[in-house]
VMD Tcl script that draws the C-alpha trace (Angstrom):
set ca {
  {108.84 68.30 110.59}
  {111.96 67.48 108.58}
  {110.12 64.72 106.73}
  {107.55 67.04 105.14}
  {109.98 69.67 103.86}
  {110.46 70.14 100.12}
  {113.92 70.59 98.63}
  {114.33 73.40 96.11}
  {117.47 74.20 94.17}
  {118.15 77.91 93.77}
  {120.52 79.31 91.15}
  {121.78 82.70 92.24}
  {124.58 85.15 91.58}
  {127.54 84.38 93.92}
  {127.65 87.98 95.18}
  {123.97 87.80 96.19}
  {124.61 84.53 98.01}
  {127.57 86.08 99.83}
  {125.44 89.04 100.90}
  {122.67 86.71 102.03}
  {125.26 84.84 104.11}
  {126.34 88.11 105.71}
  {122.74 88.96 106.66}
  {122.10 85.42 107.91}
  {125.22 85.51 110.10}
  {124.19 88.91 111.45}
  {120.76 87.51 112.37}
  {122.22 84.29 113.82}
  {120.63 82.08 111.16}
  {121.70 79.77 108.40}
  {121.24 81.00 104.82}
  {118.39 78.53 104.47}
  {116.56 79.85 107.55}
  {117.17 83.45 106.46}
  {115.61 82.70 103.06}
  {112.67 81.01 104.80}
  {112.10 84.12 106.94}
  {112.32 86.36 103.86}
  {109.80 84.20 102.01}
  {107.40 84.25 104.98}
  {107.63 88.06 105.20}
  {107.00 88.43 101.47}
  {103.99 86.12 101.58}
  {102.56 88.05 104.55}
  {103.04 91.35 102.65}
  {101.40 89.92 99.53}
  {98.44 88.48 101.44}
  {97.94 91.75 103.35}
  {97.65 93.59 100.04}
  {95.84 90.96 97.97}
  {94.06 88.56 100.34}
  {94.90 85.11 101.60}
  {96.43 82.73 99.07}
  {94.40 79.53 98.73}
  {96.97 76.86 97.87}
  {94.20 74.31 97.27}
  {93.21 76.13 94.05}
  {96.48 75.27 92.31}
}
mol new
graphics top color blue
foreach p $ca { graphics top sphere $p radius 0.5 }
foreach p [lrange $ca 0 end-1] q [lrange $ca 1 end] { graphics top cylinder $p $q radius 0.2 }
display resetview
């Protein structure tokens, strides 16, 4: 799976990154995995309200 992952650089306020690290540690995850979980939850919320996103349209 590692071979098909996309790298994305995120510029963020240091305090936000520190807080994200706190949450990630609390959940037993890396910051990267915590962000991935947050993104998945947000997509699920969006699709529940607006319908499935068809990524082939873009």
